C-alpha positions as a printed NumPy array, in Angstrom:
array([[-13.852,  24.672,  50.327],
       [-16.758,  24.662,  52.806],
       [-19.358,  27.37 ,  52.214],
       [-18.802,  28.931,  55.642],
       [-15.086,  29.35 ,  54.843],
       [-16.072,  31.31 ,  51.723],
       [-18.474,  33.364,  53.846],
       [-15.674,  34.019,  56.335],
       [-13.612,  35.57 ,  53.524],
       [-16.542,  37.828,  52.585],
       [-16.88 ,  38.905,  56.209],
       [-13.133,  39.567,  56.453],
       [-13.388,  41.713,  53.315],
       [-16.257,  43.687,  54.846],
       [-14.376,  44.405,  58.079],
       [-11.183,  45.249,  56.191],
       [-13.148,  47.813,  54.142],
       [-14.251,  49.339,  57.478],
       [-10.654,  49.572,  58.771],
       [-11.002,  46.741,  61.287],
       [ -8.189,  44.241,  61.834],
       [ -9.383,  40.635,  61.482],
       [ -8.005,  37.353,  62.772],
       [ -9.26 ,  34.174,  61.079],
       [ -8.732,  31.169,  63.338],
       [ -8.687,  27.651,  61.873],
       [ -8.324,  24.145,  63.267],
       [ -5.125,  23.339,  61.439],
       [ -2.383,  24.525,  59.138],
       [ -4.055,  23.165,  55.993],
       [ -7.281,  25.117,  56.639],
       [ -5.216,  28.273,  57.238],
       [ -3.362,  27.728,  53.944],
       [ -6.681,  27.177,  52.127],
       [ -8.097,  30.446,  53.46 ],
       [ -4.856,  32.247,  52.566],
       [ -4.962,  30.912,  49.003],
       [ -8.651,  31.698,  48.609],
       [ -8.122,  35.316,  49.7  ],
       [ -5.563,  35.719,  46.891],
       [ -8.259,  34.91 ,  44.34 ],
       [-11.248,  36.196,  46.309],
       [-12.138,  39.396,  44.457],
       [-10.388,  40.471,  41.279],
       [-11.416,  44.105,  41.797],
       [ -9.982,  44.594,  45.278],
       [ -7.09 ,  43.097,  47.178],
       [ -7.508,  42.153,  50.837],
       [ -4.11 ,  42.498,  52.539],
       [ -3.621,  39.275,  54.474],
       [ -1.013,  36.82 ,  55.605],
       [ -0.508,  33.74 ,  57.675],
       [  0.479,  34.541,  61.245],
       [  4.221,  35.188,  61.428],
       [  4.517,  36.254,  57.8  ],
       [  4.322,  39.787,  56.508],
       [  4.967,  42.984,  58.469],
       [  6.055,  42.816,  62.101],
       [  2.896,  44.662,  63.196],
       [  0.664,  42.17 ,  61.37 ],
       [ -1.53 ,  42.669,  58.338],
       [ -5.175,  43.807,  58.255],
       [ -6.281,  40.158,  57.967],
       [ -4.254,  37.455,  59.698],
       [ -4.912,  33.734,  59.436],
       [ -3.697,  30.986,  61.746],
       [ -4.372,  27.758,  63.581],
       [ -2.404,  29.236,  66.517],
       [ -3.27 ,  32.036,  68.942],
       [ -2.809,  35.585,  67.605],
       [  0.24 ,  37.644,  68.501],
       [ -1.157,  41.031,  67.386],
       [ -4.251,  42.938,  68.394],
       [ -7.227,  42.482,  66.089],
       [-10.734,  43.697,  66.845],
       [-12.6  ,  40.911,  65.002],
       [-12.18 ,  37.154,  65.392],
       [-13.644,  34.906,  62.717],
       [-13.643,  31.424,  64.171],
       [-13.511,  28.528,  61.709],
       [-12.298,  26.094,  64.343],
       [-14.519,  23.372,  65.768],
       [-13.66 ,  24.71 ,  69.255],
       [-14.275,  28.092,  70.849],
       [-10.795,  29.613,  71.185],
       [ -9.674,  30.299,  74.747],
       [ -8.393,  33.692,  73.595],
       [-11.767,  34.867,  72.228],
       [-12.157,  37.406,  75.058],
       [ -9.313,  39.424,  73.523],
       [-11.578,  40.527,  70.66 ],
       [-14.319,  43.139,  70.452],
       [-16.355,  40.894,  68.176],
       [-16.405,  37.139,  67.549],
       [-17.995,  35.659,  64.452],
       [-18.764,  31.957,  64.358],
       [-20.804,  29.711,  62.085],
       [-23.439,  26.995,  62.347],
       [-23.013,  24.84 ,  59.226],
       [-25.8  ,  22.619,  57.875],
       [-24.169,  19.305,  58.781],
       [-25.773,  17.897,  61.948],
       [-22.481,  16.97 ,  63.65 ],
       [-21.136,  20.448,  62.952],
       [-24.321,  21.939,  64.432],
       [-23.72 ,  20.006,  67.651],
       [-20.189,  21.409,  67.844],
       [-21.526,  24.913,  67.121],
       [-23.948,  24.587,  70.042],
       [-21.025,  23.604,  72.279],
       [-19.087,  26.687,  71.122],
       [-22.149,  28.848,  71.821],
       [-22.275,  27.509,  75.385],
       [-18.549,  28.153,  75.818],
       [-18.874,  31.725,  74.53 ],
       [-21.689,  32.368,  77.023],
       [-19.561,  30.994,  79.873],
       [-16.722,  33.287,  78.786],
       [-19.081,  36.251,  79.11 ],
       [-19.624,  37.11 ,  75.468],
       [-22.821,  38.975,  74.601],
       [-24.32 ,  36.762,  71.927],
       [-26.587,  37.444,  68.997],
       [-27.388,  35.36 ,  65.97 ],
       [-27.907,  36.261,  62.344],
       [-29.238,  34.047,  59.592],
       [-27.093,  34.277,  56.491],
       [-27.848,  32.717,  53.158],
       [-24.604,  31.286,  51.885],
       [-24.216,  31.089,  48.156],
       [-22.164,  28.206,  46.887],
       [-18.915,  29.202,  45.315],
       [-17.371,  27.774,  42.184],
       [-13.87 ,  28.611,  43.433],
       [-11.638,  25.674,  44.163],
       [ -8.521,  25.729,  46.293],
       [ -6.035,  22.94 ,  45.706]])
């Protein structure tokens, strides 16, 4: 699993612990399933209530994951997609990543430009990502 996906799960855990609803957006169904599976094994000491969009309670869970647009209100969007989602303005906060790979950096710059055009107030934070030994099949 890419390091920024692991970091996204840590961020989701942080916001969940602060009573914020989180939506993790992925490019495709397989990435959503990988995040879902990883959250099941993420931290043995605390469970992060989560589900794939459309599963779980009708009002949504604290952390929802999908490759499709959200159907419930969440305050935090964690974008793992290569594109800036058109629905990003529906969130109070958007979290995105700039991976080390040069091609992925180019796509991250394009997302940054899109977020600016959509009127987001942008700030950046450097995060040291530790490599995980977890594997999702």
